[in-house]
C-alpha positions in Angstrom: 13.5 -2.2 -1.1 16.9 -2.1 0.4 18.1 -1.8 4.1 21.4 0.3 4.5 23.4 0.5 7.9 26.8 2.6 8.4 29.1 1.7 10.9 29.2 4.6 13.6 32.6 5.5 15.1 33.8 3.4 18.0 30.6 0.8 17.4 31.7 -2.9 17.4 30.7 -5.2 14.3 28.2 -7.1 16.5 26.4 -4.2 17.5 26.1 -2.8 13.9 25.0 -6.5 12.9 22.2 -6.3 15.5 21.2 -2.7 14.3 20.9 -4.1 10.7 19.1 -7.4 11.7 16.4 -5.4 13.7 16.2 -2.9 10.4 15.7 -5.8 8.1 12.8 -7.2 10.5 11.0 -3.8 10.9 11.2 -3.0 7.1 9.5 -6.5 6.1 11.8 -7.1 3.6 12.4 -10.6 4.8 8.9 -11.5 5.1 8.1 -10.4 1.5 10.9 -12.6 0.3 9.5 -15.6 2.1 6.2 -14.6 0.8 7.4 -14.7 -2.8 9.4 -17.8 -2.8 6.5 -20.0 -2.6 4.5 -18.1 -4.9 2.7 -20.0 -7.6 2.3 -18.9 -11.4 -1.1 -18.3 -12.8 -2.5 -21.3 -14.8 -3.0 -20.3 -18.7 -6.6 -19.4 -19.7 -6.9 -22.8 -21.9 -5.9 -24.9 -18.9 -8.4 -23.1 -16.6 -11.2 -23.5 -19.0 -10.3 -27.1 -19.6 -10.3 -27.9 -16.0 -13.8 -25.9 -15.5 -15.2 -28.0 -18.4 -14.0 -31.3 -16.9 -15.3 -30.1 -13.3 -18.9 -29.6 -15.0 -18.7 -32.7 -16.7 -18.0 -34.8 -13.5 -20.7 -32.6 -11.9 -23.1 -33.9 -14.3 -22.2 -37.3 -14.3 -22.5 -37.7 -10.3 -25.9 -36.0 -10.7 -26.9 -38.4 -13.2 -25.7 -41.5 -11.1 -27.3 -40.1 -8.0 -30.5 -39.8 -9.7 -30.2 -43.6 -11.0 -29.2 -44.7 -7.3 -25.7 -45.8 -8.5 -23.9 -43.7 -5.7 -23.8 -45.8 -2.4 
């Protein structure tokens, strides 16, 4: 995705720059670049599985402690 602007005859550089800036804003190039800048990589399958197992274990532990009245 690229934006191209050619200088018109008798057009000032600042006017051409304004046209270019406008085209960039309307095309959404800048917006997509900003979104991609902070994108996180997906976690590996083994790490996701490990985390899920940890959450299940902690959930069961909390339920057990709650049943025994050890929470609060």
